[in-house]
C-alpha positions in Angstrom: 46.8 180.4 55.1 44.3 179.3 57.7 46.1 180.2 60.9 44.2 182.5 63.4 45.2 186.2 63.3 48.1 187.2 65.4 46.5 190.5 66.1 48.8 193.6 65.9 51.8 191.8 64.6 54.3 192.3 61.7 55.9 189.9 59.2 59.2 190.9 57.6 60.7 189.4 54.5 64.3 190.2 53.7 65.1 189.4 50.0 61.6 190.5 48.8 63.1 191.4 45.5 63.8 187.8 44.6 61.5 185.2 43.3 60.9 183.3 46.5 61.0 186.4 48.7 58.4 188.2 46.6 56.2 185.2 46.6 56.5 184.9 50.4 55.6 188.5 50.9 52.6 188.2 48.6 51.4 185.0 50.3 51.8 186.6 53.8 49.8 189.6 52.7 47.1 187.5 51.1 46.7 185.5 54.3 45.6 188.5 56.3 47.2 187.1 59.4 49.4 190.2 60.1 48.7 193.8 60.7 51.5 194.6 58.2 53.9 192.7 56.0 57.1 194.5 55.2 59.5 193.6 52.3 63.1 194.6 52.3 65.6 194.3 49.4 68.2 196.2 47.5 65.4 198.0 45.7 63.1 198.7 48.7 62.8 202.0 50.6 64.9 201.9 52.7 67.2 199.7 50.7 68.9 196.7 52.3 72.2 195.4 50.9 73.8 192.4 52.7 77.2 193.7 51.9 76.6 197.0 53.8 76.4 196.6 57.6 75.7 200.3 58.1 72.7 200.0 55.7 71.5 196.9 57.6 71.7 198.8 60.9 69.8 201.7 59.4 67.1 199.3 58.2 67.0 197.9 61.8 66.4 201.4 63.2 63.7 202.0 60.6 62.0 198.7 61.4 62.0 199.4 65.1 59.9 202.6 64.5 57.7 200.8 61.9 56.8 197.9 64.2 56.5 199.8 67.5 52.8 199.0 67.7 52.9 195.7 65.8 55.9 193.6 66.9 57.7 191.3 64.5 56.4 187.8 64.9 57.6 186.4 61.6 61.0 187.1 60.1 61.9 185.5 56.7 65.5 185.8 55.4 65.0 184.8 51.8 68.4 185.8 50.4 71.1 184.0 48.6 73.6 183.9 45.7 74.9 181.0 43.6 76.4 182.8 40.6 77.3 186.4 40.0 80.1 188.8 39.0 82.8 186.5 40.3 81.6 183.3 38.5 79.5 180.3 39.3 79.6 177.0 41.3 82.8 175.0 40.9 82.9 171.5 39.4 86.4 170.8 40.8 88.9 172.2 43.3 90.9 173.3 40.3 88.2 176.0 39.8 88.5 177.4 43.3 88.6 181.2 43.1 89.2 183.4 46.2 87.0 186.2 44.9 84.0 183.9 44.2 84.5 182.2 47.6 84.5 185.6 49.4 81.3 186.6 47.5 79.6 183.4 48.5 80.4 183.8 52.2 79.6 187.5 52.2 76.1 187.0 50.8 75.1 183.5 52.0 76.6 183.5 55.5 78.0 186.8 56.7 75.1 188.9 55.5 72.4 186.8 57.2 74.5 186.8 60.4 74.5 190.6 60.3 70.8 190.5 60.0 70.7 188.4 63.2 72.8 191.1 64.9 70.6 194.0 63.9 67.1 192.4 63.6 66.9 189.8 66.3 67.0 192.5 69.1 63.7 193.8 67.6 61.9 190.5 68.2 59.5 190.3 71.2 60.8 188.8 74.4 57.5 186.9 74.9 54.9 185.3 72.8 55.2 183.4 69.5 58.1 184.4 67.3 59.3 182.5 64.2 62.4 183.2 62.1 63.3 181.3 59.0 66.5 181.5 56.9 66.5 180.0 53.4 69.4 177.6 53.2 69.9 174.7 50.7 70.1 171.0 50.9 73.6 171.1 49.3 74.7 172.9 52.4 74.3 169.6 54.3 77.6 167.9 55.0 75.9 164.6 55.7 74.0 164.6 52.4 76.9 165.5 50.2 77.3 162.7 47.7 78.2 164.5 44.5 80.9 166.9 45.5 81.5 170.2 43.6 80.0 173.5 44.4 82.6 174.2 47.1 81.8 177.8 47.8 78.0 177.6 47.8 78.0 174.4 49.9 80.5 175.7 52.4 78.7 179.1 52.8 75.3 177.5 53.3 76.8 175.1 55.8 78.2 178.1 57.7 74.7 179.7 57.6 73.2 176.5 59.1 75.7 176.6 61.9 74.9 180.3 62.5 71.1 179.5 62.6 71.7 176.7 65.1 73.8 179.0 67.3 71.3 181.9 67.1 68.4 179.7 67.9 70.0 178.9 71.3 70.5 182.6 72.1 67.1 183.4 70.9 65.5 180.8 73.1 67.3 182.3 76.1 65.5 185.6 75.3 62.1 184.1 74.4 61.3 180.4 75.1 58.4 180.6 72.6 60.8 181.4 69.7 61.6 179.2 66.7 64.6 179.8 64.5 65.3 177.4 61.7 67.1 176.9 58.3 64.7 175.8 55.5 65.5 174.2 52.1 62.9 175.5 49.6 63.6 172.8 46.9 64.2 173.8 43.3 62.3 176.9 42.4 61.9 178.5 39.0 64.1 181.6 39.5 67.2 183.3 38.1 69.3 181.4 40.7 68.3 178.0 39.6 67.7 178.6 35.8 71.1 177.3 34.6 70.6 174.0 36.4 67.1 173.0 35.3 66.9 169.5 33.8 64.4 167.0 32.8 62.6 165.2 35.6 63.4 167.9 38.1 60.7 168.7 40.6 60.6 172.4 39.7 58.2 174.5 41.7 56.7 177.9 41.0 57.7 180.6 43.5 54.1 180.7 44.7 54.0 177.0 45.4 57.3 177.2 47.1 56.2 180.1 49.3 53.0 178.2 50.3 55.0 175.1 51.3 57.6 177.1 53.2 55.0 179.0 55.2 53.1 175.8 56.0 56.4 174.2 57.0 57.4 177.0 59.4 53.9 177.3 60.9 53.8 173.6 61.6 57.0 173.5 63.7 57.0 173.3 67.5 59.3 175.2 69.8 61.3 172.0 70.5 62.3 172.0 66.8 64.0 175.3 66.9 67.6 175.2 65.6 66.7 172.5 63.0 67.3 172.2 59.3 64.2 171.2 57.3 63.1 170.7 53.7 59.9 172.3 52.3 58.2 168.9 52.5 58.8 168.5 56.2 61.8 166.2 56.1 64.5 166.9 58.6 67.9 167.3 56.9 71.2 166.1 58.2 73.8 168.6 59.1 
C-alpha cells in the first residue's frame, strides 16, 4: 500500500479467521498505514459470532476502549457463508429448505446489519472513514442470468440494500464517510472450493486482498452506497 499514513487510526477486519479476512488483515498490517489493525472472528479474543448479538455488542464495547486513542478509519466486514450444516446452494426451487434459507440470511444479511448497529456508532464523526462489506456478484438482481442459488443470492441482495441504506445514515453523521459493498471475485478458499472449474479466474487470498484494498482506497465520497467489483466495475443492483 502506498497511501500516506492516517496517523493514530485503527483498521478493523471482521471475519479475520477466513481466507480473505486473514489476507486483508495481513495486508493492512504490512502497509503500515494504521497505528493498529484489529482482527475479529469466532476464534479471536474477544470472539465474535454473527449469530450472537450480545457477543457482537460486547465486541463493540471492547473496540471502543481499544480504539479510544486511534479511531476506526477502516472497517472491513469480510464474512459470509455459502454452504454449511444446513446444506448448500440450490439448483432449483424444489430444493428450497427453510433451515438453509434462515442460515443464509442470518450470516450473510442479519449478522452484518447487527455489526452496523454496534460498530458504526464507533466511527468518527469527522475525517475520512471507509467501511466495506464483502458481497457477491450473484447478489445482483440485474446480473442474474443463470438462476439457482436462491438463498445465497437473496441474502446477499438483502446485504446490498442494507449497505446502501446504512451509507445514507452514515453520511448524515460524517460527510467524508464511504460505505460500500464489494465483490471480491472468485478466491481460493473453503467457500469457493466446490465450485472451481477450468478457465475460472481464481485469485489467491493475498491478491484478492490487495485488489480490494486498492478498490476501496480509490473511491470518492460521491461513490458511497455503491456496489463494486474488485476490478473497479460498478455492478447493477
